[in-house]
N, C-alpha and C positions, 0 to 999 in steps of 0.2 A: 107442339108445332110439326109443322110439315115438312118431314126429311126432304133434303137435297137428293135432287137427284142422283139414279145409279147408285145409292147408296144402303142396302140392307142389311148389312152385316151385325153380328152381336155388340162388335166394339163401336159404331157407327152408332148403334141405339141405345147402348150406354152411355155416349157423349150427350146423346141428342136428353136422355132424361137427367142428366148433370144441366145442362141448360135449362131446361125446363123447372128445377125445382130452385134456380139461381134466379131465375123471372118472378117467380112466386117472391120469395123471401123479400128480393128487395122491392118489388111493386110496393108489397103490404107496407113499406117501412116508408117508401115515396110518396103514398096515397095518405099516409100521416102526419104529413107535413105542410105550413100554410106560410106564405109570406112573414106573420105574424108568430111563429115559435120558433123556438128554439130548437132547433135540430137534435136526437139523441148523438150523444158523444159531444156535444159544444155548451160553452160556459155561458152564462151573461157576459157582459161587458157592459162599461159606464158609456155614456154619450161620447167620451173623446176614446173609446177604446176597440179596436174590431174583436170580434169573436172568436174564439180559440174552439178548435175543431179537433175532438180528441178521438186517438188512432182507435178501432172499433176493428175485434180480428175480424174474419172474415163469415161471413152467414153461413155458408156451407164449407162444410169439413173435406168436402172429396178432395183430393188433387187431381186438377183441371189437365185433362189429355187435349190434345189436338181436337177443336171442335168448330164448326160448319156453323155459320149465322146469318139464316134465309131473313133478308131485310121485311121481306112482304107477309111473315110469319110472325114477327115480332107484336106482341100486342103493346099497342101504346094505351096509357092510362090517364086521362086526365088529371092536370092540378092546375091549383088557384092561378101558376102562372103561365101554364100552355100543357104539353103533355110529357109524359117520361117513357122512356121503353128501359125495362132493366135486362142486363146482359148476364154476368159474370160478379160473384162473389165470393172467390177461391182460392185457395193457397195452390201454388202449382209446383213442379219438380226442385225450381229453383227460390221461386219468390214466396214471401211470407204470406202475400195475399195480391190477386189481380182483381179488381173492380172496374167496370163497365158498364154504364148506360148511357143513352142519348135522350139528350132534351130537348124538346122544343121551348122557345121564349117566344110569348106571344107580342106585340106591337106594347111599349111602355113598361112593360114588365122586366124585371133582375132575378139572375138565377139565386141570388140568398143576400144578406147585408156582408158590406166585406167582412170575410173570415182569412185566418191562417191557420198552418197544421205543419208537421213536421215532413209530412210523405210530398215527392213533386207529383204534379198532377197535368196533364196533355188534354188539350183541347182540339180537335179536329170540327174545322166547319164544314157541312155539308153542303147546307143552303141557305139564303139568307146573309143578312150582316148584324153586329152587333159592336158593341163598345167595351172592351173588356179594361178593369181597373187594377191597375198593379202600382203597389204602393200609394195608393192619390192619384197614380198619372193614368191618364185614358186615353188609350191607344185603339184606333177605329180596326176592323176585320172584316174580313168576307168571305165569301166562298173559296175553301184551299188553303183558309189559312190555319200554322198551327200553334198553339197559344201552350206553353209552356211556364206552369208557376213552380219556380223552384222554390224550396223548404225555407216557411215561415215567414217567406212576403203575402203581404194582405191584399186579396186578389177579390172579385166577383166579376160578373158579365151581366149586361142590362142591353135589350134593344129599344136603342131611342129612333128606331125605321116605323116605316109602315105595314110590312109583312115580318111574317114568322120566320124565325132564323132555328135551326137544327143543327144541333152538335154534336159529335161523338166525346162523351168525360172518359177517360184512361185513365187509372192509378195505379202503377203497378210498384207495387211496396215492399222494398226490401227490410233485411232487420235494421241497416244503418239506422231507420227512420227513431229507435230506441236508445240512439246516442249522438247524433247530429245537433248542433250548438241549437242554443233555445234561445236563437234571434234571427230578424231577416237575413237571407241570404243577400241581399241587396250592401245589408251594414257589413257582414263578414266581408265578402268581396274577397273571397278566395280565389289564389290568381290559377287560371287555367279550369273554371267550372263554370258549365255556361251561367247565366243569371237569365232570371225570366225576361222570356221574349217574345214577342209576336212578328212570327215568320211568313213569309208567303211562300209557300209550297209552288204554285203556277208558275213563279216566276224565276223557281231556279233552274240554273243553266245547265239543260241537258246536254250529254254526251250520247254520242253513236255507237249502238251496240251492232253485233249479226242480228239479233233478232228486232230490234226497233232502237228503243234509246234509255237511260236513267241518269235521271237529274238527283244529284246529294242536297235533301233540306239542311241536317244537322249531323255533326257528327263530334258528340263532345264528352266529357266525364262530367257528372254532377255530383252535387254534395250527400246523393245516396246512391246514383248509381256508378259502378264501375266505366259504363260508355249508355249513351243512349245516342242512337243512329236511327236517322231514317233517310229514305231516297221514292221516287217515283219512276216507277220504272211502265215503259209503253211497247206493247207488243205488237208486232205487226199482224193483220192480218194471216191467221195459218201459221205463225210461229210456235217454236214451242223453245220453253228452257233447256236447259242441259240436263237428263236424268237425274232421280234421288238428290237432289239437293240436300247437304245437311249443314245446321250453325247449330252454333252452341249457346246465343241470345235464346231469350223466352219474346213472341215477336207477334204483332198484328197484322193481318194482311187485310185492306181495305180498298174495295174496287170503287174505282172513281167514276169511270165510262165502259163501255162494251161487255163482253160476258167471257170467262175463263172457265175451263176446267182445270181444278188443284187435285191433284194425286197423292193422298199422305201416306205412306205406307201401305199401298195399294189400295186406299179406298177413295174412290173421286164422288166430287160434288161437282155440278154445274154455281159458278157464283157471278152474280148479275150487279151490277150499279147496286150501289147503295151495301149490299152484304160483303160481309167479310170471314174472318175464320182467325183463331189464335192458333199458334203452331208452336209445340210443346219443344225445347230444347233438343236437338242431334235427331228429331223427325225427319223424315227422307219423304223430299217433295220434287214437282215436276209441274208445271203449269202449262196451259196450251193456250190459244187464243180461238175459239169457236164462233166466235161471232162473225161479222160481216163489216166489223169498220175495228182501229186500232183497240186493244185494250189498254187500260191506264191503270194503276195501283198503287196503292200508296202504303210503304211497310214501315213501321215503329218497332224497332227493335231496344230492349234493354240486356243488358248484361249486369252481373253481381258478381259476388266474391266468390259465392256458388254456383255460378256458370260451370258447366264441364271445360276443362283445359285443352 
């Protein structure tokens, strides 16, 4: 893939190799699936039962470090439903697995038959609209919607519109997936734990900051995360965050509009709309708006029992 602007260090090159290998492995797996095929790790179900997706270890064994992903450099692979762009399938310094890919569903197509699994999954819609089914209830979602599927809740997505829909699929996997109760989160109804939800990130109330604004989308423990937190930050033209911010969580930063320069541990990359990066726990980061319009990015962070204290 094309290297991010201003990045030529051996550290960055190794990260790009990791990304390339993850793309190849996941693309091969996705290309082998069709709507009529039970995917690897899924067990067949009777007509009245959803599919059960079994956990599969990451296809790449290299621990993922902070990695920049250029949207324009991601290869799109045609599927029977639309397209897939493979990104990560690796362990991280604190997570058993981080799997990320980007799906495009053509009109009339579904992601997969209704299924469930112990790990919790997040979708973030980039473009278009779709219907997300959660435990048999349909929820309409458009651009900017963040969809959270809690553990063992039955779910899938379908494009009932007239234009394609593209969305990020994010699977943060902690070791709790091996011990979480084998029943839908909706039935467990554990107090204080985030249930399956469809959240409009665009409607979150923004509070002004010295450099722009920040809107909280969600902040809650879940059945497999000590904390799931997401917010949307706006950086005004020419604005820069505080230097060398550190955070103990595993984080994805997804640029929604504008352009930023992200500097992590002294390595810089230009990140445009659609592009994103994974930031490993406690890596030092600084962001600056290098465009001519406000830059907007969404952060999705997970904390686990293994996160640095």
